[in-house]
Structure formats: structure tokens, C-alpha cells
C-alpha positions in Angstrom: 81.6 -13.5 99.5 79.4 -10.5 99.2 81.4 -7.3 99.6 80.1 -4.8 102.0 81.4 -1.2 102.1 82.0 -0.1 105.6 80.2 3.2 105.4 79.0 5.5 108.2 75.7 3.7 107.9 77.4 0.4 108.5 79.3 1.7 111.4 76.1 3.2 113.0 74.3 -0.2 112.6 77.1 -1.9 114.5 77.4 0.5 117.4 76.0 -1.1 120.6 75.3 0.4 123.9 78.7 -0.7 125.2 81.9 -2.0 123.7 81.3 -5.5 125.0 78.3 -5.8 122.7 80.1 -4.9 119.5 80.8 -7.4 116.7 84.3 -7.1 115.2 84.3 -4.5 112.5 85.8 -7.0 110.0 82.7 -9.2 110.2 79.4 -8.6 108.5 76.5 -10.9 107.6 73.5 -9.5 105.9 71.4 -12.5 106.9 71.5 -11.4 110.5 69.4 -8.2 111.1 71.7 -5.3 112.1 69.9 -5.0 115.5 70.7 -8.6 116.3 74.4 -8.6 115.4 75.4 -7.7 118.9 74.2 -11.1 120.0 77.2 -12.6 118.2 79.8 -10.4 119.9 82.9 -12.5 120.5 81.8 -15.1 118.1 83.1 -13.7 114.9 84.1 -17.2 113.5 80.5 -18.4 114.0 79.3 -15.3 112.2 81.7 -15.9 109.3 80.4 -19.5 109.1 76.8 -18.3 109.0 77.6 -15.8 106.3 79.4 -18.5 104.2 76.4 -20.8 104.5 74.2 -17.9 103.4 76.4 -17.1 100.4 76.4 -20.8 99.4 72.6 -20.9 99.7 72.3 -17.8 97.6 74.5 -19.3 94.9 72.4 -22.4 94.8 69.0 -20.7 94.9 69.6 -18.0 92.3 69.4 -20.5 89.5 66.0 -21.7 90.7 62.8 -20.2 89.4 59.9 -19.2 91.6 57.5 -19.6 88.7 55.2 -22.5 89.7 56.8 -22.8 93.1 54.1 -23.6 95.8 54.2 -23.0 99.5 55.8 -26.4 100.2 58.6 -25.8 97.7 59.3 -22.3 99.1 59.4 -23.5 102.7 61.8 -26.3 101.6 64.1 -23.7 100.2 64.1 -21.8 103.4 64.6 -25.0 105.4 67.7 -25.7 103.3 69.2 -22.4 104.5 68.5 -23.4 108.1 70.1 -26.8 107.5 73.2 -25.1 105.9 73.5 -22.9 109.0 73.4 -25.9 111.2 76.1 -27.7 109.2 78.3 -24.5 109.1 78.1 -24.1 112.9 78.4 -27.8 113.6 81.0 -27.1 116.3 78.7 -24.6 118.0 75.1 -25.7 118.1 74.1 -22.7 120.2 75.2 -20.3 117.5 73.3 -22.2 114.9 70.1 -22.4 116.9 70.4 -18.7 117.8 70.8 -17.7 114.1 67.9 -20.0 113.1 65.7 -18.5 115.8 66.5 -14.9 114.8 65.8 -15.6 111.1 62.6 -17.5 111.9 61.3 -14.7 114.1 62.0 -12.0 111.6 60.4 -14.0 108.8 57.4 -14.7 110.9 57.0 -11.1 111.9 57.3 -10.0 108.2 54.7 -12.6 107.2 52.2 -11.5 109.9 52.6 -7.9 108.9 51.6 -8.9 105.3 48.6 -10.9 106.7 47.5 -7.9 108.7 47.1 -5.9 105.5 44.8 -8.4 103.8 41.2 -7.3 103.1 38.2 -8.4 105.2 35.4 -7.5 102.8 33.5 -10.7 103.2 33.3 -13.4 105.9 35.3 -15.7 103.7 38.0 -13.0 103.6 38.0 -13.0 107.4 38.3 -16.8 107.4 41.3 -16.7 105.1 43.0 -14.0 107.1 42.4 -15.8 110.4 43.7 -19.0 108.8 46.9 -17.4 107.6 47.5 -15.6 110.9 47.3 -19.0 112.7 49.5 -20.7 110.1 52.3 -18.2 110.2 52.2 -17.8 114.0 53.0 -21.5 114.3 55.0 -22.4 111.2 58.4 -23.8 111.9 60.9 -22.7 109.2 63.4 -25.3 110.4 61.0 -28.3 110.0 59.8 -30.3 107.0 56.0 -29.6 106.9 53.1 -30.0 104.5 51.5 -26.5 104.4 48.2 -27.8 103.0 47.8 -30.0 106.0 48.8 -27.3 108.5 46.5 -24.8 106.9 43.7 -27.3 106.9 44.0 -27.7 110.6 43.6 -24.1 111.5 40.7 -23.0 109.2 37.9 -21.6 111.5 34.5 -23.3 111.1 32.6 -20.0 111.8 33.5 -16.3 111.6 31.7 -13.1 112.4 29.3 -12.0 109.6 29.7 -8.3 110.3 27.6 -5.7 112.1 28.3 -3.3 114.9 31.9 -2.5 115.8 33.5 -2.5 119.2 33.1 -5.0 122.1 29.3 -5.0 122.1 29.3 -5.6 118.3 31.5 -8.6 118.7 29.2 -10.1 121.3 26.1 -9.5 119.3 27.6 -10.3 115.9 26.2 -13.4 114.2 28.4 -16.1 112.9 28.7 -17.4 109.3 29.7 -20.9 108.5 32.9 -21.0 106.5 33.2 -22.7 103.1 36.2 -24.7 104.2 37.2 -25.9 100.7 37.2 -22.3 99.4 39.0 -21.0 102.5 41.7 -23.7 102.2 42.3 -23.1 98.5 42.5 -19.3 99.0 44.7 -19.7 102.1 47.1 -22.0 100.3 47.4 -19.6 97.3 47.8 -16.5 99.6 50.4 -18.3 101.7 52.4 -19.0 98.6 52.2 -15.4 97.6 53.5 -14.3 101.1 56.3 -16.9 101.1 57.4 -15.7 97.7 57.8 -12.2 99.1 59.8 -13.6 102.0 61.9 -15.7 99.8 62.7 -12.9 97.4 63.7 -10.8 100.4 66.2 -13.5 101.5 67.7 -13.3 97.9 68.1 -9.6 98.1 71.1 -7.6 99.3 69.1 -6.2 102.2 66.7 -8.9 103.5 65.4 -6.9 106.4 65.3 -3.4 104.9 62.2 -1.2 105.2 60.8 -1.6 101.7 
């Protein structure tokens, strides 16, 4: 298992508002964000099982290349992690579902923050950004999905063409018809880039760090 030094930082991350919310100091799982560890107070065995599932997943994934991996492949790799957690916590389905929900929400939040930073220089850029926002808001990391189909369903047919800012500008703004084929191709490629960033974070020693 990954060795974690119990430094002052580690201790600070595990301090909760009251002693009843503290996770045992001998348990640590980097897959669960530090702010969420308190939710597993009193369930140290479940946390150990989750950590072991994560370690096993890391071992199996580190030999796999991301070169040429598309969105579907990357989502499958994340789904395998979710499946492993479910198997590891087979005797406590609630713990498995809670861990899966936490991981999914943090991945979704990270993806949407990346999407928010994308450019909007043209109306096609706007279409791609709206598509990716809808896709990542609704993606289920625990399910087997076909991203091309999911992306195709949420591409807008028209987007604002630009003009005045503010509420009045939005009302007056004309609409441009989206080139759906171009928007889908670009959205699929960009979703792959975003998923690669999420996947590489999961492989890192600090998946939820501010970097």
C-alpha cells in the first residue's frame, strides 16, 4: 500500500469539528478528498477496503498508456475503479455508494471548472462549451456509456452570435445555427483532453490537490 507520512499537515486535514467526526489516525485513503474523510468515521474497515481497491486499480492502470485513448476508454478505466470499490465493499453497499458518489462529484466539479475556462471566441466555440458543460453535468462515472452518443444528444442547434452584453444584450442577441458535425467532433476531442487530465490526477499521489 502507499505509505503516507503522518505529518502536521496530515493531522490538520483529519481534524473535524468534533471528536465524533474523526477518522482513526491509522487510516488514510488518498482517493477520498480530505474534507470528506469525516464521513467515514467509525467505518475504518470500509476505508481500508476502498484504499486497497484504489491501490489495486493504480497497479493495473499504470501499465496502460493514455496515448490514443479516447473518451470512451478513459471513462471505462474510471468505471473499473468504481466497480472495484463496489466489490471491495460488498458487505457494505452504503459505503461503496458513498465513496462512488464523492469521487464522481469531485471529478464532475473538476471537469466543469476546466470547461468554464474554455474560450468563446466564435459561436462554434460557444456551442462546444455548452455541449461539454451539459455532458459533464450529466455524465455517470459508474455507468457504461458511449460518449459520442451522449455528446450528440446535448449539442445545441443554435447559440448566441455575440453583441451587447448583459441581460438586454442576451434578449436582443441574434442566434447562429450550429455546425453540428463540427461541434460534435470538437466536443469529443475536448472531452477526451479533459478526461485525460482527470485520469492523470487519479493516478497521482494527490488526486484532489490545488494544482
